MARTI-908153 format. One line per field, with one value per residue (C-alpha): residue number from 0; x, y, z. Coordinates in nm, 2 decimals, always signed. Layout:
# MARTI-908153
resi = [NUM,...]
X = [X,...]
Y = [Y,...]
Z = [Z,...]
# end
This chain:
# MARTI-908153
resi = [0,1,2,3,4,5,6,7,8,9,10,11,12,13,14,15,16,17,18,19,20,21,22,23,24,25,26,27,28,29,30,31,32,33,34,35,36,37,38,39,40,41,42,43,44,45,46,47,48,49,50,51,52,53,54,55,56,57,58,59,60,61,62,63,64,65,66,67,68,69,70,71,72,73,74,75,76,77,78,79,80,81,82,83,84,85,86,87,88,89,90,91,92,93,94,95,96,97,98,99,100,101,102,103,104,105,106,107,108,109,110,111,112,113,114,115,116,117,118,119,120,121,122,123,124,125,126,127,128,129,130,131,132,133,134,135,136,137,138,139,140,141,142,143,144,145,146,147,148,149,150,151,152,153,154,155,156,157,158,159,160,161,162,163,164,165,166,167,168,169,170,171,172,173,174,175,176,177,178,179,180,181,182,183,184,185,186,187,188,189,190,191,192,193,194,195,196,197,198,199,200,201,202,203,204,205,206,207,208,209,210,211,212,213,214,215,216,217,218,219,220,221,222,223,224,225,226,227,228,229,230,231,232,233,234,235,236,237,238,239,240,241,242,243,244,245,246,247,248,249,250,251,252,253,254,255,256,257,258,259,260,261,262,263,264,265,266,267,268,269,270,271,272,273,274,275,276,277,278,279,280,281,282,283,284,285,286,287,288,289,290,291,292,293,294,295,296,297,298,299,300,301,302,303,304,305,306,307,308,309,310,311,312,313,314,315,316,317,318,319,320,321,322,323,324,325,326,327,328,329,330,331,332,333,334,335,336,337,338,339,340,341,342,343,344,345,346,347,348,349,350,351,352,353,354,355,356,357,358,359,360,361,362,363,364,365,366,367,368,369,370,371,372,373,374,375,376,377,378,379,380,381,382,383,384,385,386,387,388,389,390,391,392,393,394,395,396,397,398,399,400,401,402,403,404,405,406,407,408,409,410,411,412,413,414,415,416,417,418,419,420,421,422,423,424,425,426,427,428,429,430,431,432,433,434,435,436,437,438,439,440,441,442,443,444,445,446,447,448,449,450,451,452,453,454,455,456,457,458,459,460,461,462,463,464,465,466,467,468,469,470,471,472,473,474,475,476,477,478,479,480,481,482,483,484,485,486,487,488,489,490,491,492,493,494,495,496,497,498,499,500,501,502,503,504,505,506,507,508,509,510,511,512,513,514,515,516,517,518,519,520,521,522,523,524,525,526,527]
X = [+0.00,+0.14,+0.27,+0.02,-0.28,-0.33,-0.59,-0.93,-0.93,-1.22,-1.00,-0.80,-0.48,-0.50,-0.52,-0.84,-0.86,-0.73,-1.06,-1.19,-0.90,-0.97,-1.35,-1.47,-1.29,-1.44,-1.79,-1.76,-1.65,-1.94,-2.20,-2.06,-2.09,-2.45,-2.51,-2.38,-2.57,-2.91,-2.84,-2.72,-2.99,-3.23,-3.10,-3.30,-3.64,-3.72,-3.79,-3.53,-3.59,-3.53,-3.25,-3.05,-3.06,-2.93,-2.64,-2.55,-2.56,-2.33,-2.10,-2.07,-1.89,-1.72,-1.40,-1.36,-1.27,-1.41,-1.56,-1.51,-1.74,-1.85,-2.07,-2.30,-2.20,-2.55,-2.39,-2.28,-1.99,-1.79,-2.08,-2.03,-1.66,-1.75,-2.03,-1.81,-1.57,-1.86,-1.97,-2.13,-2.38,-2.72,-2.89,-2.69,-2.60,-2.87,-2.73,-2.36,-2.44,-2.66,-2.40,-2.15,-2.35,-2.43,-2.05,-1.98,-2.23,-1.96,-1.77,-2.07,-2.11,-1.74,-1.72,-2.04,-1.88,-1.56,-1.75,-1.96,-1.65,-1.48,-1.78,-1.83,-1.71,-1.72,-2.07,-2.21,-2.04,-2.18,-2.53,-2.51,-2.39,-2.68,-2.94,-2.80,-2.78,-3.16,-3.28,-3.50,-3.41,-3.05,-3.12,-3.37,-3.16,-2.83,-2.99,-3.03,-2.77,-2.83,-2.59,-2.74,-2.61,-2.28,-2.23,-2.35,-2.05,-1.81,-2.00,-1.94,-1.57,-1.56,-1.74,-1.49,-1.18,-1.33,-1.32,-0.96,-0.87,-1.02,-0.79,-0.48,-0.50,-0.19,-0.11,-0.15,-0.50,-0.58,-0.47,-0.68,-0.98,-0.95,-0.94,-1.25,-1.44,-1.36,-1.48,-1.79,-1.89,-1.80,-2.02,-2.32,-2.32,-2.60,-2.32,-2.18,-2.22,-2.02,-1.69,-1.82,-1.82,-1.45,-1.47,-1.76,-1.58,-1.27,-1.49,-1.67,-1.36,-1.10,-0.98,-1.03,-1.31,-1.37,-1.24,-0.89,-0.84,-0.90,-0.53,-0.41,-0.72,-0.63,-0.26,-0.36,-0.65,-0.62,-0.34,-0.48,-0.83,-0.68,-0.50,-0.82,-1.00,-0.73,-0.75,-1.13,-1.07,-0.80,-1.02,-1.31,-1.10,-1.10,-1.48,-1.55,-1.30,-1.41,-1.77,-1.72,-1.54,-1.83,-2.11,-2.20,-2.14,-2.38,-2.25,-2.26,-2.16,-2.42,-2.25,-2.58,-2.94,-3.09,-3.43,-3.43,-3.30,-3.52,-3.42,-3.38,-3.64,-3.89,-3.80,-3.84,-4.21,-4.26,-4.00,-4.25,-4.46,-4.14,-4.01,-4.35,-4.36,-4.00,-4.08,-4.37,-4.16,-3.88,-4.14,-4.23,-3.88,-3.83,-4.17,-4.27,-4.13,-3.77,-3.79,-3.94,-3.65,-3.39,-3.53,-3.65,-3.34,-3.10,-3.35,-3.39,-3.01,-2.97,-3.25,-3.09,-2.72,-2.66,-2.30,-2.13,-2.00,-1.84,-2.17,-2.33,-2.05,-2.12,-2.49,-2.40,-2.17,-2.43,-2.69,-2.46,-2.39,-2.76,-2.82,-2.52,-2.63,-2.99,-2.95,-2.91,-3.19,-3.43,-3.34,-3.30,-3.45,-3.77,-3.84,-3.88,-3.77,-3.69,-3.35,-3.23,-3.23,-3.03,-2.71,-2.89,-2.93,-2.59,-2.61,-2.97,-2.85,-2.56,-2.79,-3.00,-2.70,-2.51,-2.80,-2.90,-2.54,-2.51,-2.83,-2.75,-2.43,-2.60,-2.75,-3.11,-3.38,-3.14,-3.07,-3.44,-3.51,-3.22,-3.36,-3.70,-3.55,-3.36,-3.69,-3.85,-3.57,-3.61,-3.99,-3.94,-3.70,-3.93,-4.25,-4.12,-3.76,-3.75,-4.08,-3.98,-3.66,-3.84,-4.09,-3.82,-3.66,-3.98,-4.26,-4.16,-4.51,-4.63,-4.40,-4.59,-4.49,-4.72,-4.74,-4.42,-4.25,-4.51,-4.50,-4.13,-4.06,-4.39,-4.64,-4.46,-4.47,-4.09,-3.99,-3.99,-4.26,-4.38,-4.50,-4.16,-4.01,-4.27,-4.19,-3.82,-3.89,-4.09,-3.81,-3.54,-3.72,-3.73,-3.57,-3.39,-3.30,-3.34,-3.03,-3.20,-3.53,-3.68,-3.85,-4.01,-3.78,-3.88,-3.94,-3.61,-3.41,-3.60,-3.57,-3.19,-3.19,-3.37,-3.23,-2.90,-3.06,-2.94,-3.19,-3.24,-3.41,-3.62,-3.60,-3.80,-4.04,-4.03,-4.18,-4.25,-3.94,-3.73,-3.85,-3.82,-3.47,-3.37,-3.54,-3.39,-3.04,-3.10,-3.40,-3.30,-3.56,-3.70,-3.60,-3.83,-3.78,-3.97,-4.10,-4.20,-4.42,-4.67,-5.02,-4.92,-4.64,-4.85,-4.92,-4.55,-4.63,-4.90,-4.67,-4.79,-4.47,-4.46,-4.65,-4.69,-4.84,-4.93,-4.75,-4.78,-4.99,-4.91,-5.12,-4.94,-5.02,-5.01,-5.06,-5.30,-5.02,-5.01,-4.71,-4.75,-4.50,-4.52,-4.35,-4.25,-4.14,-4.14,-4.47,-4.30,-4.17,-4.52,-4.66,-4.39]
Y = [+0.00,+0.35,+0.54,+0.83,+0.59,+0.52,+0.28,+0.43,+0.58,+0.37,+0.06,+0.16,-0.03,+0.07,-0.23,-0.27,-0.17,-0.42,-0.51,-0.58,-0.81,-1.01,-1.03,-1.04,-1.35,-1.57,-1.43,-1.49,-1.85,-1.90,-1.76,-1.99,-2.29,-2.20,-2.15,-2.50,-2.65,-2.53,-2.65,-2.99,-3.06,-3.34,-3.32,-3.61,-3.53,-3.38,-3.62,-3.63,-3.40,-3.55,-3.31,-3.44,-3.78,-3.66,-3.48,-3.77,-4.03,-3.82,-3.75,-4.13,-4.17,-3.83,-3.92,-4.24,-4.02,-4.29,-4.01,-3.64,-3.48,-3.23,-3.50,-3.48,-3.14,-2.99,-2.65,-2.76,-3.00,-2.88,-2.98,-3.34,-3.34,-3.19,-3.44,-3.72,-3.67,-3.77,-4.07,-4.35,-4.63,-4.53,-4.58,-4.30,-4.09,-3.83,-3.76,-3.74,-3.52,-3.28,-3.25,-3.17,-2.87,-2.76,-2.77,-2.57,-2.30,-2.19,-2.05,-1.82,-1.72,-1.63,-1.44,-1.24,-1.13,-1.02,-0.83,-0.65,-0.56,-0.44,-0.23,-0.08,-0.23,-0.54,-0.47,-0.46,-0.79,-0.96,-0.83,-0.95,-1.29,-1.32,-1.22,-1.47,-1.74,-1.74,-1.64,-1.93,-1.89,-1.98,-2.21,-2.43,-2.49,-2.53,-2.84,-3.00,-3.14,-2.87,-2.67,-2.32,-2.29,-2.45,-2.19,-1.91,-1.97,-1.91,-1.60,-1.47,-1.53,-1.36,-1.05,-1.04,-1.07,-0.82,-0.56,-0.66,-0.64,-0.29,-0.18,-0.38,-0.46,-0.68,-0.98,-1.20,-1.08,-1.13,-1.50,-1.54,-1.38,-1.59,-1.91,-1.81,-1.70,-2.03,-2.22,-2.01,-2.07,-2.44,-2.47,-2.33,-2.18,-1.94,-1.74,-1.67,-1.30,-1.29,-1.21,-0.86,-0.80,-0.74,-0.48,-0.31,-0.31,-0.15,+0.12,+0.20,+0.21,+0.34,+0.69,+0.99,+1.06,+1.16,+1.04,+1.19,+0.90,+0.62,+0.57,+0.52,+0.30,+0.08,+0.08,-0.04,-0.28,-0.41,-0.67,-0.83,-0.85,-1.01,-1.26,-1.35,-1.38,-1.61,-1.84,-1.87,-1.97,-2.22,-2.38,-2.42,-2.55,-2.92,-2.91,-2.65,-2.77,-3.14,-3.02,-2.81,-3.10,-3.34,-3.10,-3.29,-3.64,-3.89,-3.83,-3.45,-3.29,-3.16,-2.85,-2.69,-2.83,-2.70,-2.81,-2.52,-2.26,-2.04,-1.82,-1.45,-1.33,-1.58,-1.50,-1.13,-1.18,-1.36,-1.18,-0.98,-1.28,-1.48,-1.21,-1.17,-1.55,-1.55,-1.28,-1.49,-1.80,-1.61,-1.45,-1.79,-1.82,-1.46,-1.31,-0.98,-0.79,-0.91,-0.79,-0.46,-0.42,-0.50,-0.20,+0.03,+0.02,+0.15,+0.41,+0.53,+0.55,+0.75,+0.99,+1.05,+1.02,+1.12,+1.23,+0.90,+0.80,+0.49,+0.35,+0.44,+0.25,-0.04,-0.04,-0.01,-0.31,-0.52,-0.43,-0.53,-0.86,-0.93,-0.85,-1.06,-1.37,-1.37,-1.20,-1.52,-1.69,-1.41,-1.38,-1.74,-1.99,-2.17,-2.34,-2.14,-2.22,-2.03,-2.21,-2.02,-1.71,-1.85,-1.67,-1.34,-1.41,-1.29,-0.94,-0.90,-0.97,-0.73,-0.45,-0.46,-0.49,-0.20,+0.03,-0.04,-0.02,+0.32,+0.45,+0.34,+0.54,+0.86,+1.10,+1.21,+1.09,+0.85,+0.66,+0.64,+0.50,+0.25,+0.14,+0.09,-0.11,-0.32,-0.38,-0.48,-0.73,-0.88,-0.90,-1.07,-1.32,-1.41,-1.42,-1.58,-1.70,-1.89,-2.07,-2.16,-2.31,-2.51,-2.65,-2.75,-2.95,-3.11,-3.10,-2.99,-3.06,-2.77,-2.52,-2.22,-2.31,-2.25,-2.30,-2.44,-2.44,-2.68,-2.89,-2.93,-3.00,-3.11,-3.26,-3.59,-3.52,-3.51,-3.60,-3.92,-4.01,-4.31,-4.49,-4.48,-4.61,-4.89,-5.00,-5.02,-5.23,-5.48,-5.50,-5.54,-5.84,-6.03,-6.37,-6.43,-6.07,-5.97,-5.87,-5.53,-5.36,-5.14,-4.82,-4.51,-4.22,-4.01,-4.32,-4.47,-4.16,-4.15,-4.52,-4.49,-4.37,-4.67,-4.98,-5.14,-5.33,-5.24,-5.00,-4.95,-4.62,-4.58,-4.26,-3.96,-4.01,-4.39,-4.60,-4.98,-5.01,-4.87,-5.13,-5.42,-5.31,-5.32,-5.66,-5.82,-5.75,-5.84,-6.07,-6.43,-6.70,-6.84,-6.53,-6.29,-5.92,-5.64,-5.31,-5.01,-4.76,-4.47,-4.50,-4.35,-4.60,-4.91,-4.90,-4.99,-5.34,-5.39,-5.61,-5.94,-6.12,-6.00,-6.12,-5.93,-5.99,-5.71,-5.77,-5.43,-5.12,-4.81,-4.50,-4.17,-3.96,-3.62,-3.68,-3.89,-4.08,-4.43,-4.67,-5.01,-5.30,-5.56,-5.91,-5.95,-6.23,-6.34,-6.49,-6.80,-6.89,-6.88,-7.10,-7.35]
Z = [+0.00,-0.08,+0.22,+0.15,+0.16,+0.53,+0.67,+0.76,+1.12,+1.23,+1.22,+1.53,+1.62,+1.98,+2.22,+2.41,+2.78,+3.03,+3.18,+2.83,+2.76,+3.08,+3.05,+2.69,+2.56,+2.84,+2.78,+2.40,+2.46,+2.70,+2.46,+2.18,+2.41,+2.48,+2.10,+2.04,+2.33,+2.22,+1.86,+1.97,+2.24,+2.15,+1.79,+1.64,+1.77,+1.44,+1.15,+0.87,+0.58,+0.23,+0.14,+0.44,+0.29,-0.05,+0.12,+0.35,+0.08,-0.14,+0.15,+0.21,-0.13,-0.20,-0.01,-0.22,-0.52,-0.76,-0.96,-1.00,-0.73,-0.99,-1.13,-0.84,-0.69,-0.72,-0.63,-0.28,-0.32,-0.01,+0.22,+0.11,+0.20,+0.55,+0.62,+0.48,+0.77,+1.01,+0.80,+1.00,+0.97,+0.83,+1.17,+1.33,+1.03,+1.09,+1.43,+1.32,+1.02,+1.22,+1.49,+1.22,+1.11,+1.47,+1.54,+1.23,+1.34,+1.59,+1.30,+1.22,+1.58,+1.63,+1.30,+1.39,+1.71,+1.54,+1.27,+1.53,+1.72,+1.40,+1.29,+1.63,+1.96,+2.19,+2.31,+1.96,+1.88,+2.19,+2.13,+1.77,+1.88,+2.14,+1.88,+1.63,+1.89,+1.96,+1.61,+1.50,+1.13,+1.22,+1.51,+1.33,+1.02,+1.20,+1.36,+1.01,+0.77,+0.51,+0.29,+0.37,+0.73,+0.63,+0.35,+0.58,+0.80,+0.51,+0.41,+0.77,+0.73,+0.40,+0.55,+0.84,+0.62,+0.38,+0.66,+0.74,+0.37,+0.34,+0.62,+0.50,+0.13,+0.11,-0.10,+0.20,+0.26,-0.10,-0.07,+0.24,+0.08,-0.23,-0.03,+0.17,-0.14,-0.31,-0.01,+0.02,-0.34,-0.33,-0.01,-0.20,-0.55,-0.45,-0.29,-0.64,-0.59,-0.27,-0.44,-0.48,-0.11,-0.07,-0.35,-0.18,+0.15,-0.02,-0.18,+0.15,+0.37,+0.14,+0.26,+0.04,-0.20,-0.56,-0.90,-0.82,-0.57,-0.83,-0.91,-0.55,-0.48,-0.77,-0.66,-0.32,-0.39,-0.75,-0.70,-0.39,-0.55,-0.86,-0.65,-0.47,-0.81,-0.94,-0.64,-0.69,-1.05,-0.96,-0.69,-0.93,-1.22,-1.12,-1.14,-1.41,-1.67,-1.67,-1.66,-1.98,-2.16,-2.06,-2.16,-2.48,-2.35,-2.21,-1.86,-1.79,-1.47,-1.23,-1.09,-1.02,-0.98,-1.30,-1.19,-0.95,-1.19,-1.39,-1.69,-1.58,-1.83,-1.69,-1.33,-1.38,-1.44,-1.11,-0.89,-0.69,-0.61,-0.52,-0.30,-0.12,-0.06,+0.06,+0.32,+0.45,+0.48,+0.66,+0.89,+1.03,+1.16,+1.27,+1.35,+1.18,+1.48,+1.40,+1.04,+1.16,+1.41,+1.14,+0.94,+1.22,+1.44,+1.17,+1.05,+1.41,+1.44,+1.12,+1.22,+1.56,+1.49,+1.13,+1.17,+1.25,+0.90,+1.05,+1.14,+0.81,+0.63,+0.85,+0.76,+0.39,+0.41,+0.60,+0.34,+0.06,+0.24,+0.26,-0.11,-0.23,-0.03,-0.14,-0.48,-0.69,-0.51,-0.58,-0.95,-1.05,-0.81,-0.92,-0.58,-0.26,+0.09,+0.41,+0.43,+0.12,+0.34,+0.63,+0.51,+0.56,+0.93,+1.05,+0.88,+1.00,+1.36,+1.31,+1.18,+1.49,+1.72,+1.57,+1.57,+1.93,+2.05,+1.88,+2.01,+2.37,+2.36,+2.26,+2.52,+2.55,+2.30,+2.12,+2.44,+2.52,+2.17,+2.22,+2.56,+2.40,+2.12,+2.37,+2.54,+2.21,+2.15,+2.49,+2.44,+2.10,+2.26,+2.54,+2.34,+2.02,+2.01,+2.34,+2.29,+1.93,+2.06,+2.33,+2.09,+1.85,+2.13,+2.27,+2.01,+1.66,+1.53,+1.74,+1.56,+1.40,+1.05,+0.75,+0.38,+0.23,+0.57,+0.70,+0.38,+0.39,+0.76,+0.93,+0.68,+0.61,+0.24,+0.21,+0.56,+0.76,+1.01,+1.21,+0.90,+0.74,+1.06,+1.08,+0.72,+0.80,+1.11,+0.90,+0.64,+0.90,+1.04,+0.71,+0.72,+0.50,+0.43,+0.06,-0.14,-0.21,-0.15,-0.43,-0.33,-0.47,-0.50,-0.19,+0.03,-0.06,+0.05,+0.38,+0.46,+0.44,+0.81,+0.95,+0.78,+0.69,+0.40,+0.05,-0.11,-0.48,-0.55,-0.86,-1.06,-0.94,-1.23,-1.27,-1.55,-1.57,-1.79,-1.51,-1.27,-1.52,-1.60,-1.23,-1.17,-1.49,-1.35,-0.98,-0.95,-1.04,-1.11,-0.79,-0.59,-0.42,-0.34,-0.19,-0.33,-0.11,-0.28,-0.24,-0.40,-0.73,-0.78,-0.74,-1.11,-1.18,-1.07,-1.33,-1.54,-1.69,-1.61,-1.25,-0.95,-0.62,-0.28,-0.04,+0.29,+0.46,+0.44,+0.65,+0.69,+0.72,+1.03,+0.86,+0.49,+0.28,+0.12,+0.26,+0.21,+0.05,+0.09,-0.18,-0.21,-0.57,-0.80,-1.16,-1.29,-1.43,-1.08,-0.95,-1.23,-1.16]
# end
């Protein structure tokens, strides 16, 4: 960095006061332990969600390196390598995988504290950590083996190091930023806009103003940013280059789930409806009062303390962080889910914490507004967050989830339930045990958690030819096998050369979609 281009004054190099050095580290550690404890408590009380099965099954093979992981990356390949470190038998895999995500949430918590401290002070960092710790949008999803909370931790690290980079744009910081940006995008490709965050931080916090400062700005920041960009390209090359070469072959790479990607010109027509639906889904996990505080607290601070440019820059950075983490979802995703917005939880918590900390340090009306805001946060925690946490621990079906949230996590449509467990019990008691059990797509993924039997999953939209093709390879004359299906897949068994006996029927407790268990064999064997 040129000698005449000093770091911004808000990044003070002065050491904190002695009583802060003695007290704050222990308090931060204690809060992080509480954060982990509430995420890890009674972790398997909630039924497995189908996406967890996808991730765990891919994680079980990713470390074998039998195939380039880009073939099944689905935009979240790094998650599979992390969960693969905790690989275990199917019967305990849901616990080990969920505990891996709960453990990784500590990265988010620690980074949130450091960002709050960098943007304002220790108290702002602590308040942001506490808010994040009890925020149900983060808490609920960090108890599941999903990519969004995992990727969110890397986004927090990128935001923290972007602040450091804005103060100290060295080649070393460029390398560190590049590594973190590569990890963040490999964790989930919806963070593909995040590489813009260091650039925004450098613009916001660079000293000087006006076009005349462009040359020293480029002299200070251009090389480290190019280093960071180069590292991202290098990290993605082992996946992207083979994917490009295999694009016209019969075995293409799945770097992104194209089923959930909509063309921009199509999405533009539905963007307003998608955004409205997204806010409703997020509101289930935050309450409207939280969203109101995330907007109202900074507005109140700006109205009462307009001269603090340091805080305004902080708000601008947090706003950019939110936009960059949800931008690709809003403009391209076909499906909608509250979990897509988990990476926005940390900057939302920081927005409220920074505004309240700033108001409380002001005299007169500002402090009164800050105290009122602090009271509103406490009321929200006692009335919404704490009861939500307790219900998640004890009775998840009582959670106040609606619409898509209910369908995803509580309805049984794409989650396990007592019927799925009962089917697994029946299959586990078969003697002799079949070489494999065939199952409808969704059922097969969910049964993985309850049986050690080999499972063969039919395609998501299966045909009779799919089943015949599987049976021709695996079902020898004189053998029997078992087929587990929903109502709509019973027609797959209507094959003249196949015979089937119904050996189990299980009603679903929360959805009108019973499960059928059939004993299957070739017709010639029966005639004989």
